[in-house]
C-alpha positions in Angstrom: 0.0 0.4 0.1 1.6 3.5 -1.2 1.6 6.5 1.6 -1.0 8.7 0.5 0.8 11.7 1.6 0.6 15.3 0.4 3.3 17.3 -0.1 3.5 21.2 0.0 6.7 22.9 -1.2 6.2 26.3 0.8 9.2 28.5 1.1 10.3 29.4 4.5 10.6 33.1 3.4 6.6 32.8 2.5 5.2 31.4 5.6 7.0 33.3 7.8 5.5 36.6 6.3 2.3 34.5 6.2 2.4 34.5 10.0 3.5 37.6 10.9 0.4 38.9 8.6 -2.3 36.6 10.6 -0.2 38.0 13.8 -0.7 41.5 12.7 -4.6 41.1 11.6 -5.6 39.3 15.1 -4.0 42.0 17.1 -5.7 44.8 15.0 -9.1 43.0 15.8 -8.3 42.4 19.4 -7.5 45.8 19.9 -10.6 46.8 17.7 -12.8 45.0 19.9 -11.3 46.3 22.7 -11.6 49.6 22.2 -15.1 49.6 21.6 -15.4 48.4 25.0 -13.1 51.0 26.7 -14.4 53.8 25.7 -13.1 57.3 26.9 -15.9 58.8 29.1 -15.6 62.1 31.0 -17.7 63.1 34.1 -17.9 66.7 34.9 -19.8 68.2 37.7 -20.5 72.4 37.1 -22.8 74.9 38.6 -26.3 74.9 37.9 -29.8 76.1 39.3 -33.2 74.7 39.3 -35.7 77.5 39.6 -34.8 81.0 40.8 -32.7 80.6 44.2 -32.5 76.8 44.3 -28.8 75.6 42.9 -28.2 72.5 42.3 -24.9 71.4 40.7 -25.4 69.4 37.2 -24.2 66.3 35.9 -22.2 66.6 32.3 -21.4 62.8 31.3 -19.5 62.6 27.8 -19.1 59.4 26.2 -16.8 58.9 23.0 -16.1 56.1 22.0 -12.4 54.9 20.4 -13.9 53.0 17.3 -17.2 53.6 15.2 -18.9 50.7 17.0 -19.7 51.0 21.0 -21.4 47.8 23.2 -24.7 48.9 24.4 -23.9 48.2 28.1 -22.1 51.7 28.2 -25.0 53.5 27.1 -27.0 51.8 29.3 -25.1 52.6 32.2 -24.6 56.2 30.9 -28.2 56.1 30.8 -28.6 54.9 34.7 -26.7 57.5 36.0 -28.9 60.3 34.1 -31.8 59.0 35.4 -30.5 58.8 38.8 -29.2 62.3 38.7 -33.0 63.1 37.3 -35.0 61.4 39.8 -33.2 63.3 43.0 -33.4 66.9 40.4 -37.0 66.4 40.5 -36.8 65.7 44.0 -35.3 68.5 45.0 -37.0 70.8 42.7 -40.1 70.0 44.0 -39.6 69.5 47.7 -37.4 72.6 48.0 -38.1 76.5 47.4 -34.3 77.6 47.9 -31.0 76.0 48.7 -27.5 75.5 47.4 -27.1 71.6 47.5 -23.3 70.3 45.8 -23.0 67.1 43.8 -19.8 64.9 44.4 -19.8 61.6 41.9 -16.5 59.1 42.8 -16.2 55.7 41.4 -15.0 52.9 44.0 -15.5 49.0 43.8 -17.2 49.0 41.0 -19.7 51.2 41.7 -20.5 54.8 41.2 -21.6 56.7 44.0 -23.8 60.2 43.9 -23.1 62.6 47.3 -25.5 65.5 47.4 -24.8 67.5 50.5 -25.6 71.3 51.5 -28.8 72.9 52.8 -32.0 74.0 51.3 -35.4 75.6 52.8 -38.5 73.3 52.1 -41.6 74.3 51.1 -42.8 75.3 54.6 -39.8 77.6 55.2 -37.5 75.4 57.2 -34.0 74.7 56.9 -33.0 71.2 56.4 -29.4 70.0 55.8 -29.1 67.7 52.9 -26.5 64.6 53.3 -27.7 61.8 50.5 -25.6 59.4 49.4 -26.9 57.0 46.2 -24.9 53.8 45.6 -25.4 52.6 42.1 -24.4 48.9 41.3 -23.0 49.8 38.0 -19.0 51.7 37.6 -18.4 53.8 34.4 -14.5 53.6 34.0 -14.5 57.5 33.8 -12.4 60.4 34.8 -14.2 62.8 37.1 -13.6 66.9 36.9 
């Protein structure tokens, strides 16, 4: 019985070039996928106002994808942060008529923490101290300023 082997005659130079090109393509593809899951996120806290005398600091979240595609969980976490912030803003607007409320955003232990501090005058005219901390079960890998 004859051995039925197929022999390829490939020059070593072409084999090395092919392997290098394949590794380069895999590396570029992996980097593209990594970039899509790690967009550049900037969170800024700026002074803002809610009404005539009620000052509540506002949050600005900017997401800049490193590539053309961005997974939906990044956008979902950004929206969750906005919804939480808007909920607290509506609470302050509906329950207080004047005050100065500061917002501090922290990211630690894979959780986003919104801290509201300051003083405000409620609708009955009594001054209250605001010290509220909201811990969200997600974190954005973000630069905070």
